[in-house]
C-alpha positions in Angstrom: -9.0 -41.2 -21.2 -7.1 -38.1 -22.5 -9.4 -35.8 -20.5 -8.3 -37.3 -17.2 -4.7 -36.9 -18.1 -5.3 -33.3 -19.0 -7.1 -32.6 -15.7 -4.3 -34.3 -13.8 -1.7 -32.2 -15.7 -3.6 -29.0 -14.8 -3.7 -29.9 -11.1 -0.1 -30.7 -10.9 0.7 -27.5 -12.9 -1.4 -25.5 -10.5 0.2 -27.0 -7.4 3.7 -26.4 -8.8 3.0 -22.8 -9.8 3.4 -21.7 -6.2 6.7 -23.3 -5.7 9.6 -21.0 -5.1 7.5 -17.9 -4.4 8.4 -15.7 -1.6 5.7 -15.9 1.2 3.4 -12.9 1.1 2.9 -11.0 4.3 0.8 -8.0 3.3 -1.0 -6.0 6.0 -4.5 -7.1 6.4 -7.4 -4.7 6.3 -7.8 -5.0 10.1 -4.1 -4.2 10.7 -4.2 -1.2 8.3 -7.5 0.0 9.8 -6.1 -0.2 13.3 -2.7 1.5 12.6 -2.1 5.0 13.6 0.9 7.2 13.8 2.3 7.8 17.3 2.1 11.6 16.9 -1.5 12.6 17.8 -1.7 15.3 15.4 -0.5 13.1 12.5 -2.8 10.3 13.6 -5.7 12.7 13.2 -4.7 13.7 9.8 -4.2 10.0 8.8 -7.6 9.1 10.2 -9.4 12.0 8.3 -7.5 11.9 5.0 -5.5 8.7 4.4 -7.2 5.8 6.2 -10.3 5.7 4.0 -8.2 4.4 1.0 -5.1 3.0 2.7 -7.0 0.7 5.0 -9.5 -0.5 2.3 -8.1 -3.1 -0.3 -11.1 -2.3 -2.6 -9.7 1.3 -3.0 -6.7 0.0 -4.8 -4.3 2.0 -2.7 -1.4 0.3 -1.1 -2.4 -0.7 2.5 -0.8 0.9 5.4 2.0 -1.4 6.6 2.2 -3.4 3.4 5.9 -2.9 2.8 5.8 -5.1 -0.3 3.1 -3.0 -2.0 4.9 0.2 -1.0 8.4 -0.8 -2.1 8.1 0.0 -5.9 6.6 3.4 -4.9 9.3 4.1 -2.3 12.0 3.3 -4.9 10.7 6.1 -7.1 12.0 8.6 -4.4 10.5 11.3 -2.2 10.1 13.8 -5.0 7.9 11.5 -7.0 5.9 10.4 -3.9 5.3 14.0 -3.0 4.3 14.9 -6.6 1.8 12.1 -6.5 0.5 13.1 -3.1 0.2 16.8 -4.0 -1.1 16.5 -7.6 -2.8 13.2 -7.4 -2.0 10.0 -9.3 -4.3 7.4 -10.9 -7.1 7.1 -8.3 -5.5 9.2 -5.7 -7.1 12.6 -5.4 -4.9 15.7 -5.3 -3.6 16.5 -1.8 -4.8 13.0 -0.8 -7.9 14.8 0.7 -5.6 16.7 3.1 -5.7 20.3 1.7 -3.8 21.7 4.7 -1.0 19.2 4.7 2.5 20.4 4.2 5.3 18.5 2.3 6.7 17.5 5.7 3.4 16.1 6.8 3.0 14.2 3.5 6.5 12.7 4.0 5.7 11.7 7.6 2.4 10.1 6.4 4.1 8.3 3.7 6.8 7.1 6.0 4.2 5.8 8.4 2.1 4.1 5.8 5.0 2.5 4.0 6.9 1.5 7.1 10.0 3.2 5.7 11.8 6.4 6.3 11.1 8.9 3.5 13.1 12.1 3.4 13.6 14.7 0.9 
């Protein structure tokens, strides 16, 4: 019965494939949807401009609070993050739908969403 041995091998390989992986703790959609900056004005900008994509996994944007998803972006530095926010990048629209946002506001929003202090 070679088929049974092959099936058993696939099962064992699948079970072992998760060994050694770091546990994943990304933010959930609910956590991202309920997150808001403590500053009321920034919270309003987040709700009007950022939350639509950064609280919806289907949008493909890193979820607010998902440090693991934000880490490679943060490592690119503030200048790159600002460039992507202002000029758009991949699916992100230019100005992130916040046409009135300043660079300081973008940095504050990115800091909030990434859970890391971003300074230029």
